[in-house]
C-alpha positions as CSV (number, residue, x, y, z in Angstrom):
1,M,-27.1,-8.8,97.6
2,A,-25.8,-5.0,97.3
3,F,-23.4,-3.8,93.8
4,G,-20.0,-3.1,94.7
5,F,-18.5,0.6,93.4
6,G,-15.5,1.7,92.4
7,I,-15.0,5.9,91.8
8,V,-12.3,7.2,89.5
9,G,-11.2,10.8,90.2
10,C,-11.6,11.6,93.3
11,G,-11.9,15.2,93.2
12,M,-15.2,17.3,94.3
13,I,-17.8,15.9,92.0
14,A,-17.4,12.2,93.6
15,N,-18.3,13.4,96.6
16,F,-22.0,13.7,94.7
17,H,-21.6,9.6,93.0
18,A,-20.5,8.9,96.5
19,K,-23.5,10.5,98.1
20,A,-26.0,9.1,95.3
21,I,-24.7,5.8,95.7
22,A,-25.2,6.0,99.2
23,D,-28.5,6.3,99.0
24,I,-29.4,3.8,96.5
25,R,-30.7,0.2,98.0
26,G,-28.9,-2.8,97.0
27,A,-25.4,-0.4,96.3
28,K,-21.7,-0.2,97.9
29,L,-18.9,2.6,97.9
30,V,-16.2,-0.1,98.3
31,A,-13.4,1.0,96.2
32,C,-11.6,4.2,94.7
33,Q,-8.9,5.6,93.2
34,D,-6.9,8.6,92.2
35,S,-4.1,9.4,89.9
36,F,-2.7,12.8,92.6
37,P,-0.8,11.3,95.5
38,G,-3.3,10.8,98.3
39,A,-6.3,12.1,96.6
40,A,-7.8,8.9,96.9
41,D,-6.6,7.9,100.4
42,R,-8.2,10.9,101.9
43,F,-11.8,10.2,99.7
44,G,-11.0,6.9,101.0
45,K,-11.0,7.2,104.4
46,A,-14.2,9.9,104.4
47,N,-16.1,7.3,102.6
48,G,-15.5,3.9,104.2
49,C,-13.6,2.3,100.6
50,S,-10.2,0.7,99.7
51,A,-8.6,3.0,98.2
52,Y,-6.4,2.7,95.4
53,E,-3.6,4.8,93.7
54,S,-3.5,2.5,90.4
55,L,-7.1,1.6,88.7
56,S,-5.9,-1.6,87.3
57,D,-5.5,-2.8,90.7
58,M,-8.9,-1.2,91.7
59,L,-10.5,-3.0,88.5
60,A,-8.8,-6.1,89.6
61,D,-10.6,-6.1,93.1
62,P,-13.8,-8.1,92.9
63,A,-15.8,-6.1,95.2
64,V,-16.1,-3.8,92.4
65,D,-19.0,-4.7,90.2
66,I,-19.4,-0.7,88.6
67,V,-17.3,2.1,88.5
68,T,-18.5,5.9,88.2
69,V,-15.8,7.6,86.3
70,C,-15.1,11.0,87.7
71,T,-12.2,12.6,86.1
72,P,-12.5,15.9,84.7
73,S,-14.0,16.4,80.6
74,G,-11.9,14.5,78.8
75,A,-10.4,11.8,80.5
76,H,-13.3,10.0,80.6
77,M,-12.1,7.6,77.8
78,E,-8.7,5.8,79.8
79,P,-10.6,4.7,82.4
80,A,-14.4,4.1,81.4
81,I,-12.7,1.6,78.9
82,A,-10.0,0.0,81.2
83,A,-13.6,-0.9,83.0
84,A,-15.5,-2.3,80.4
85,K,-12.7,-4.0,79.8
86,A,-11.4,-5.6,83.1
87,G,-15.8,-6.2,82.4
88,K,-16.9,-3.5,84.9
89,H,-20.5,-1.8,84.3
90,V,-19.2,1.8,83.7
91,I,-21.1,4.9,84.8
92,V,-19.1,8.3,83.4
93,E,-19.9,12.2,84.7
94,K,-21.6,14.3,82.3
95,P,-20.0,14.8,79.1
96,L,-19.5,11.1,77.7
97,E,-16.2,13.0,76.0
98,V,-15.0,15.6,74.3
99,T,-15.1,14.3,70.7
100,L,-17.4,11.7,69.0
101,R,-14.2,9.4,68.4
102,R,-13.8,9.8,71.7
103,C,-17.4,8.7,72.7
104,D,-17.6,6.2,70.1
105,R,-14.5,4.5,71.4
106,V,-16.3,3.9,74.9
107,I,-19.6,2.9,73.4
108,E,-17.8,0.2,71.1
109,A,-15.4,-1.0,74.8
110,C,-18.7,-1.6,76.3
111,E,-20.7,-3.2,73.5
112,K,-17.4,-5.5,72.6
113,N,-17.5,-6.4,76.5
114,N,-21.2,-6.7,77.0
115,V,-21.5,-4.1,79.9
116,T,-23.9,-1.1,80.3
117,L,-23.2,1.8,79.6
118,S,-24.4,4.8,81.8
119,T,-24.0,8.9,82.0
């Protein structure tokens, strides 16, 4: 059984995550999302995965088990919490967030929704 990964934020760092996912036995990049028009489409085509403009649409995809947050620093909390609330495990590009309060909110959301958080 393969674990389906979705990447949020299709900028430069997402390419490193896509390569890492490709090297993990039992893992497959199945989806990506970006708020910039066309970014998800380009990344999806380059990596053979479904592209979404809406985070909620990507999170509704049953093939996505784990969400990798690759948005800029300071913009990790919102997608990480949304992923946790959707029951998806969460990986966040470092730093987790830019304030302790925002870090705590991500941690609390993952604990409350019984999903794993990794940075």
